N, C-alpha and C positions, 0 to 999 in steps of 0.2 A: 375638456378633452384638449383644447388648444394649449392650455397651460401644461398639460402632461407632455405634449409633443415638444413644447419649448424647453421644458426641463430635461427631457430625454436628449434633445439636440445639444443642449448645453453640456450635459454629462459626456456625450460622445465626443464633442470638440475638446473638452478638458482631458478626456482619456487619450485622444490623439496627440495633444500637446505634451502630455506627460510621457507618452511612449517615445515621442520624438526627442524629448529632453533626455530620457533614459538612454537612448541610443548614442547620445553624444557625451555621456558622462565620462570624465577623464579618470582612468584607473590609477593615476599617479597622485601623490601628495606633495605639498610644498613645505620646505624647511628653510628657514632664514638663518644665514650663517654670517657672523661678523668676521672681519679680517683678523688674521693672527699676527700680522706684522706689516710694517711699511718697509718695502724693499729699497725704495729709491724715491727721491724727489728732485724736481728741477726748480731752480730759483727758490731755495728753501727760505730765504729771507722774506719772500712774499707769501709764505704759508705760516699760519700760526695755529698752534694747538692741534696738529695732525694726530696726536696721540688719542684724542677723543674718538677718532674713528674706530679704535680698537675696542671701545666699550660695547657691551651687549646692547643692541638696539631694540626698539619696539615698533618701528615702522610708522610712527605718528609724529607729525609736526606739532609744535606747541608755541605758545606766546612768550615764553620766558627768554628764548634765544640764549640759553645757557649751554655750556659744553659744546660749543660750535667750533668746527675747523673752518678757518677763513682763508680763502685763496684770493689774492689781489693781483691783478694784472696791470701793466703799464702799456704804453704804446709800443714798447720794444721788447718787453719781457712777459712771457706767459707761463705761469707756474703749472706744474704737473706732478702727479703722484702715482706710484705703483704699489698696489695692494696685493697681498698674498692671503688667500683664503684657506691655506693649509693642506688642501687635498683637491684632486680632480673632481669637478662637479659638472652636472648637466643642468642648464637653466640660464638665468640672466642676473640682472642687478636690480635692486630696489634702492633708489636714491632719495633721501629725505632732506629737504632744504630748510634753512632758517629764513630770517627776514632782514636783509640789508636795507639801507635807506632807499635804494633805487628798486622800484617794484618791477622793472622790466625783466622779462625772462632772460636767462643767461645761456649762452651756447657753450657746449663742451664736446670734446671728442672722447669716445670710449673705445678702448682696444682690449679685447680678450686675448689671453695666451695660455696654451697648455704648458709652456715654459716661460720663465721670466723674459727671456730674450725675444720670444714671439710677441709678447705684449708690448715690446718696445720697438717693433720693426715697422717698416713701411711696406705697403703692397707695391712692389717695384718691377714685377715680372722677371726678377732675377733670383730672389731669395726663396721662392716657392710660396710666399705668403699669398693667401687668397681670401675671398669671401664665398668660396664654393660651399654649397649645401647649407651653410649657416653663416649669416653675416656676423663677423667678429670685429669689424673696424668701421665705425660710423659716427656721424655727428648728430647730436640731439639738442633739444632746448629744455632746460629745467625751469620749473615754476618758482615763483616767489612764495615761500612758506607752504610747501606742498610735498607731494610724493609722486615719483614717476618710476615705473618699472619698464625695463628695456632688456632686449637681448634674448637669444635662444641658441646656445652653443655649448660646446664642451670647453671648459677652461679651469684654471686654478688661479690665474693672475688677471688683474684688471688695472689698466692705466687710464687715468682721467686727466685731460688737458683742458684748461680754461682758454677758450678761443678768443673771446671778445677783448678789445682794448679797454683799459681803464675801467675795469669792472671788479666787483666783489662777488665772490661766490661763497655762500654760507652753507657748509655741509654739516648737517646734524648726524647723518648716518649714511654709510654705503654698505649694504648687505647683499651677499649672494643669495639668489633664490635657487635652491636645489629642488629639482623635480624628479622624483623617483617613485617606484611602487613601494608601498609600505608593506613589505612581506617579510616573514621571519626566515632566518637562516636555519632551516631544519637540519641540514647537514653540517658537520663540523670536523675539524682535524686539529689535533694537538700532538706534539711529540717532544722528545728531549732536545730537539734542534729548533731553536727559536727562528732561525732563518727560514727553514722549511715552513714553519707555522705562518710566518708573515707572507711567504709566497702563496700558500694556499689561500689565505684571506684576501690578498691583493687580486688574485685571479677571480675569486668569487665577486669581489667588489667591482672589478672591471666589467663583468657580465651584467651585474645588477644595474650599473649605470646605463648599459645599452638596452635594458628591458623597458623601453619607452612605449609609445603606442604600438610599435612592433619591435621585434628583436633586431636591432641595428648592428651594423658592423662597427661604426664609430660614432661618437657623439659630437665631434667637431666636423669631420669630413667622412663621407661614406655613411650618412644617416639613411641607409638603404638596407633592404633585405636581400642578401646574397646567399643563395641556397647552399653552395659548397662550404662557405665560411660559417654557416650555421651549425655544422656538425660538432665542432669542439665546444661551441657555445651551449648547444643543447645538452651535451654531455655534462657540462658544468651546471646548467640549470637543474638537471635531474638529480645531481649529487648534492646540490646546495639547497635548492628551493622546493624540490619535488615537482609536482604538477603545477604548471602555470599556463593560463590561456594564451599568453603571448606567443608560445611556441606553435600550437595549431593554427592560430590566427596568421602567423607569418608564413607557415608552410602553405596554407590555403591561398594567401595573397599571391604568392609566386605561381602556384599551380593554376589559379583562376585567370592569371594574366598571361599564361603561356599555353597556347593551343599547339597541340602536336601536329606536325612533326618538328615544331620549333624547340630549341633547347632553352631551359630555364636560365635567365640572365644572359642568354645568347652563348652559353658555354656548355659543351657536351658533358663534361665531367660533372657539372652542377646538377643536371638532370639525374645522373647516376647517383650523386650524393643524396638526392631526394628519396630514392629507394632505400638506401642504407639508413638514412635518418628515420624513415617510417618504421623500419624493423627495430631499430634501437629504442625509439620512443615507445613503441608498443611493448617491448620487453620491460622497459622501466615501469610503465603505467597501466598496461593491460586494458586499454580503452578499445574494446572490440567495436563498439558503435562508431567511433571515429575512424578506425581502420577500414571498416566496411564502406565508408563514404569515399575512400580512396581507390576502391576496387577498379572501377572502369578506367580511370587514368593509369593506374598501375599496370593493368593488363596491356593497354595500348602502348605504353612506354616500353615495356619489356619486349613486345613484338618489334618495335622500332629498333631497339638495341640489337636484336638478333640480326638485323640487316646490316649492321656495322661491323660484322666479323666475317673474314674471308674464309675460303674453303680449308685453309690451313690452321684456322683457329686464331688468327692474328687480328687484333682490333684495327679498324679503319675509320676511326672517328674523325670528324671535322671539328673546327673551333677548339683547338688543342691547348689546354691550360691546366696546370696543377696549382702552382703559386708563383708569385713574381720572381723570387730568387732562382727558381728552376727554369725560367722562361728561355734562357739562352742555351739550354741543354736538351735538344730534341730527343736524344737517346733516353734520358731520364724521364722525359714526358711520356715517351712511348711505353717504357717499363711501368710507369705509374698508371697510365690509362688501361693497359692490359690488366693490371692488378685490380684496379677499381672496378672494371667490368666483371671480373671474376667474383669479387666480394659482393657486387650487386646481384649477380646470378644466384649466389648462395642466399642472400637476403630475400630476393624475389621468390625463390623456391619455397622458403619457409612461409612467407606471407601468402603465397598462392594456396598452399596446403591449408592454412588457417581459413582462407576465404572460400574454400571449396572449389578452387581451380586446379584440380589435381593434374590434369593433362598439361597445363602450362607449367606447373611446378616441375614436372618431369622434363619438359623441354629446357627449363632453366638449368636443371641438374646436368643434362646432357651437354648443354653449351659450356657449362663450367668445366666439365671433363675435357671437352674439345680444346678449350683455351689453355687448360693446364698442360695438355700434351704438347703445346707450343712452347713450353718453358725453356727448353734448350736454346731455341732460336732467339727468344726474347732476351734471355739472360746473356747469351753470347754477344748479341748486338750491344747490350748495355755495358758489359764488362770490357769488351774489346774496343769500345769507342775511344779509349784513352782519357776519358773524363770521369770515370767512376772512381773518384777519389773523395777526399774530405773537403774539397773546394765547395763553396756555396752553390747550391743548385743540384747537388748530386745525392745527398743523403735522403732526399725525398724519394727518389726512385728505389733505392735500396730498401728503405723502410716498407714501402708498399709491396715490393716483391716478397719480402719476408712475411708480411701479414697475409698475403694471398697464397702462401706456400709455393711460390714459384722459385724462391731461393731459400736455402737453409738459413734460419734466423741467426744461428751462431756465426755463420760465414758473413752474413750481412753486417752483424754487429762488430765482429773482430776486424774485418778488412775495410769497412767503410764508415759505419755510423759512429763508432767510438773513436776512430782515428782522429787525433788532434782535439779530442774532447768536444767542447762547445763550438769549435770553429765549423762553419758550414750549417749550423742549425738555423732554423727560421721560426718565427713566432707561430705561424699557422701550422705548418707541417711538423713542427717540433713535437706536437702531441703524438703523431704517428711514429716518429723516430723513437720517442720514449716507449711507445707500445711495442715496437720491434725489439728494443733492448730488453724489455721485460720478457718477451717471448723467448729470447735467447738466454734468459736466466740472469741477466746482468742488471739486477735491480739497484745494486750499490752504485754501479757506473751511471745509471740513469739519474739517481738522486744527486750524484756529484755534478752532473750537467745542469740539473735544475738549480742547484745552489749557485753554480758559476754563471750560467746564461741568464736565467730570469732574475737571479739575485743581483747581477751586475746592473740591471735597470734600477733596482731599489737603491743600490749604492750611489747611483747618479741622481737620486732624489725623486724617482718615480713613485707615484701613489696608485698608478694603474699601469697595465702592461700595454706595450706599443704595437703598432701595425707591423713593424719589422724591426729587427735589431741584429747587428753583426758584432760579434765579440771583438773584432778588430777595431771597431769604432772607439773603444774606450781609451785608447792610447792618447794621453794628454788632453782628455775631454773634461770640460767644466761640468759641474752639476747643473741640472735644469732649473733648480730653485734659487740660482744666484745669477747676477749679471756676469757675463763672461770676462774674466780677468785678461789683461794683456798677455799674449803668449799662449793662451789656452784655446782649445778647439770648442766651437759652439756645436755640440752634437746635434742640435735641432736644425740649425741652418746649414751646416756643412755636410751632413750625411743624408742618406736616403737615395732612392733610385726609382726608375719606372714612373708610376703615377704618384709617388710620395716623395718627391724631391724637396729638400729643405723644409721650410715651415709648413708646407702642405702635409707633411708627415703627421699622421694621427698618433697621439700619445695615449689613446684609450681605445683599444680595438679588441672586441670580444673574442676573436679567434685566437688570441694569445693566451687564453686562460687554461690551456691544456694541463699544466701541472696540478691544478686544483682537482680536476677529474681523475688524473692519473694517481695522485697520492691516495685518494679514496679507494680507487680500484685495486691498487697494488700494495700499498703499505698497510692500510686497513684491510685490504685483501678481499673486497666484496666483488663477486662475480655472479651475475644474474643468470640462473639456469632455466627458469620458466617465466612466461609473460606475467607482468604485474608483480614481479618479485615474489611470487608464491613460493619459489624455491631458490635459495642462494647458496653459493659456496663461499666460505670465508677462509682464506689462506694468507696469513700475514707474511710480509717480506720486509723485515726491519732494517736490513742492510747494516749500517753502523749505529743505528739508533738503540738507545737503552729501552725506550718504551714509545708507544703511540696509542692514542685513543681518539674516539670521535663517534659521530652518529651518521647514519645513512638513511635517508628518507625512502619510504615505500608507501604504496597506497593504503597500507594497514597501520601506519605509524612508523616511528624511527627505530632502527636497530642500534642498540648501544654496544660499543665495542671497545675493549681495552686489551692491548698486547704488551707483555712485559718480558724482557730478557732476564733469565735467571743467572745466577753465578756460574752455572755449568754450561751456559750458552744456549740452553733450550728456551723456547718461548712459551709462556703460559698465557692463555687467552680467556677473557671473561666476556661472554656475549649474552645480551638480553634482546630477544626478538619479539615483536608483537604477535599476537594471535593471528594466524593466517599466513605467516611466513615460516617456512621450514628451512632450517640452517643445516648444511652438511659441511664437513671439513675434509 
């Protein structure tokens, strides 16, 4: 009997340990990436065989000491090297060393950069460079004949400086460690325009990089879960990867750390976005069990929002924010918050009906109508402010007014959003500007702005989309994958504002992925009509494209779509939907 209890106790302990380990299992996988090129070196005469670092590595030191890059320092000169890993990555470095005669560990300085110039900079409290959220500039000690792994940041470039005097550093390999979820790209987009294809893929990759333990804003800075910023990211996740647990985990994280009547992330509009996200996530994936878990919070949040509308139907929210470029335009913020509240009332009404809260659903509907009746006052304030132009910060308000039916979409498009093309667009709210243009029937104009605005980042060497971008920045700007030539502007150091001045600017921000979701929604033309994609409408808008094809993930499998423009200008579509999905046109 005693042996039985011992065995039982052992098994119970083993089970607890196994469960604890399972709870901590990392959903990400590691990929080792060798440098694609050497961008720059300092005291090149003190560095031999740097080309060996471009060889494919294995992450193992050996006793032959062959194919070694040797860096030698003197009392006065310390060599350094700048490596390019070819694309934006999330992770760190694996450094494998050889065996110089001196067995003493060697000190080096490592600097990561999302641009070549960031990897070359100092943290001087002037250029914006920081170690905020992720340490990207630090000193380490490397072993003799060994391997060390360091770093956890977003980067494409890495600079290594030999710090000690009169030392030899034998570098066998320097490889990037990329940490990402190993998940298939179920959604796809291809068309007769390779520029649009690359933009779709770059937006998808930008979000993929941010799908870490949670769904982050950025992989260098803003490694946080911001609720409002999640909406365009989640739209991209749904169109590219389908269901992924990183989304509900992130939604729950913010909900569980925000007790009412507090606002999510301290921002009123971000709690509003939570309601809109819950509606859109449910329509994409049809997870009623998960939605039911949100019921209590949803009900109380809607009741709280009712108290933030005056007797005339005008929002009276505190902690007022849309996005950074609109921050200096209170009239645009007011227009945007009024619109977001109305969209949330529509979403809340739908969700409450699904969850059996019919009375509250009716209250949401009535609040929507009350706020809509205030449209003349809201629009007059916005349009007469003298700031409802194409200047940065104003297209946000117009786009949300159009999406909430407070302003005619064609009027918003013709008089504000399309004026001066991509000028005044922002990476976050650009998605909603594109949506408003589509609502106005201006799909061709929206596609041109995608090409010009998001495409301009690609022209500057980007492999992921940025926290913010102003089309006016491109004048005389150097590419981010080269050291800035004399007479050229360093777009990373010299541009940016608010919380992202200079090198603090994130060059991989998931909220900038809007074109990926938009192209799937409007060019492939997929509109979800019933929760879980049980019923979808497919209406292509090819603009000036000859053809477009792709896939759209649903809980039942992917929908295969191909649209081709015939010689007579008409579009022929071939659609293959999985069983369980009804397609209407």
